[in-house]
Phi, psi and omega in degrees: 000148188242128180220124172056034174076026183224158175288123174241131173240125180292151172309139178288332176069022174267203176247040176282148175276180181304309190301324186285316181297307185301320178297319181285317174300318184294320184291326180284354182064040178296123177099356176276143177294149176292149176294182172298334180272359182086359179256164184304150183273350181117175179298166172271152169243151180311323185293305178305323183286315178307310172309308183295323181286321183289340178279351175296130192297320177280001181261096181292322181273344188059203178218144183277150182301317181295325177299312188293315179303322173306322182291327184283333194268163180276084182213175183265012181282136177258224181223145177286167174297316181300318180280342174293334179292321185279328184288328174298312175307324184286307185283348168265007175054040181054021169270126181302314181298306171299322174297319178293329177290321178291329181296310179296323177295311182305312185295322178293322181295318177296325172298312182295327183288328170294320180294315180302318183295319179295316178300318178298320179297327188278335173284341188075024186275339192224071186294310193291350181253024185282092178230128186309143182301329184292346187256005189293317183301314182288321186286322187301319182260028179278103182260014183264351179211158176279160175309325177290330169301312187292323177292321178298326188274347182238148174245197190295332181254358179104333177293167182283159185269181186299158190288138179238112179293328177303307180295322189284325184281329175292322179307329175309319186270337191246352179242149182072195192282133178308337180286339183308303188291309177298330183284323180292324175298313174296328177302311187301317187280328179300315175309312180296321171299319175298323182289330173299318169308313178296322181279338179092013185244022182290320177213103185227140174239162179211160182262122180270165195304327177285356182096351176282132174264115183254141168266118187233018177295153184296330175281348179265353181281102183304317179298350175256309179293296186288325185288308186273347179257345186230298191288317179286326170290324170299324172301307183296327179292311178301316179298312183291324173299319187287314182291323177296321180302306191285319190278327186254342176238300190302299186301311183301326182289326186269342186226165173050044188031045175083012180282103183296336187289313180285333167304317178295321183304309183298312182300316180300316179298325173302314182292317182298334187291339181258020186305312180299325181291326182286327181289319177302312170312307182307316181283328175292313182289319183281311187281306188274309179283337182265284184288301189296333176290319180303305184304313188283322188268323181253302190291317183294297178319305184306312184297316190270342182087001181198164178186161182268034175243153177296144181282126179227192189296331182285341181239025177293333180305335187286319182263335183226067178303331178297338185269314175212142183272161185299312171309311178306314183294322174299312178308309186291316182290329177303305185291327168300304182292328176299319179293317181301304192291326175292322174301311184290326171305299182301339180289318182279344173294313174307318176298315184296320178294328177288327179288322183292324168303313179295315179299314181302317179292323180290322173300319181288329177289329176295315189293316181293335182281350180266002176244083177308337188279347176253122184266103186253004184304307186294326178289333177282340184302306186299302175307322188281327174290320187289326185297306190297314180305317174291323173302317177298303177316304183305312180302309181310310179291331178292316178293329181296319180301312173317296177309311183299311180305317193284318184294322177298314177303314179294322182294328188290329179268000182281177172261014180282144180282321169217166192300330183282313184295330172304304184300309179302312176308317179298312179307306183302325181298328178296334187261324180259008177070011174283139182230036185253354172310301188271012177287129187204195180245146187279121178226158164298132179227092178284339171296336167297329169293306180297321177301319177298315175309311192284326176293314184290319180302310195297318184290319179304319187286315176304316185293315172298319176291327178292319185285309190287320193248345194244013191272345179278165188297324186298336177253013190294308174299311171301320176296335183284320184288318174301311183292330179290315177296324180298312178309308187296322180291311176311310178296319174304318179288319179298326193263005176304128181070015189274327179204169181291127176096016172300325184296338180293313176295313184302320182295319185296315179301314180301318180290320176297323174300317187289318174304313182297335170307321184277312178233091183297330185267002190052031176078006192240008176219149187222151177300330182293323177293332176282346179300326172279002174059044174251163174282150186245131178240000000 
């Protein structure tokens, strides 16, 4: 039947529930305009139906695609009263009488679905879906979480379950805009920079006991400016991009026949499986790298007026009390270390998520290889390539962070006046035979240890990805290029301040690393070339 140039089906008037009626009408394309040839245009898809509802003039808020996807799937989720009105407009072909009839039909079908659900709960056949009937309307159209998330967040009586650090941490990278986390990190160090201006420690020199005048201002500190303004925001941006791609695009295409809800459920279980790792990293970063290190490196020396650590902006109040007082230094360093430990917690969260993506992709490939009737090889090429490129970029940034931290720590104990002059002097010493640049005073250098942990952790994730995803011939040449860059960076890191001219090797590695962030394959391998499972040169 044709009504207003669209396919019209009258309400069946039977005892079908909402799922049964919707399935029939979506397959028939009820409410869709006729094609140019006068024949039906085909069945509804979630995308087409969501667009049609959102284009209704009186519907100012539209409808979310995930909500419409729930209607198409085999689940017990129904439809809210508000969306019954818009769906009736579609099935009624914008005819007032037909729309009214369909509104009554859909309301009755929804009531029958709710009744079936209550019967199922009483029979004990659907324990996982025990949600109060008063919350059905809100739950049916809840597009902010997957069924797995809803089940985890509610128990049999409705209240939220225990706090999950793994899920909350993963949400920083997968929910909201990809700009949120990098911008927050950048904003935090920018605020600390303004505070350093206010307190007067943004650019300060002091005369060391051996006569060397050193620049120790906050804005001259490479491991705060470069790390938190450049490298960490980029790292978070790349991790967010990779996790979002895998969760929203890559994984649903490979598993569950494209069912994103099932894919989200499996991904949530993978994240929860590393729950203890998140807690361990949180305790290490907040308690040891944050609180205990602040007490030992800053608070105690400031209180006692001396310490066995190189003087920097955090302990400047000891040697330049006219610039900043001890109470001001305690407050400023406390805020800085709190910010630092939270940022590095998120850094290690990013590494855990990268590991989870690698393991998830490898497991899917292993399961596919055990089913010879299904050829997943071509479908696995593109996501594997994209994941390895993302892992490589994050590895490069992680090693660069470690390099900057160790360079700053080595500078504080060197004889250089500022970090730039020290590095330039080291380069020139390699050509003129001087070896007096690195001569300095022996201090405790905890940053050497923390930077080593960052370098090792980052490289372990890259090595794991290389073993799990890069062992086949299709990744042979790209993997060798990636590994060569990482090895050069690691060598440069280990040889910092080890000999005169170390900065030359370090500079070459950093330049190649920066270029590889833009073009990880150096322009010589493409995803299309990997589709044939051939080695790439």
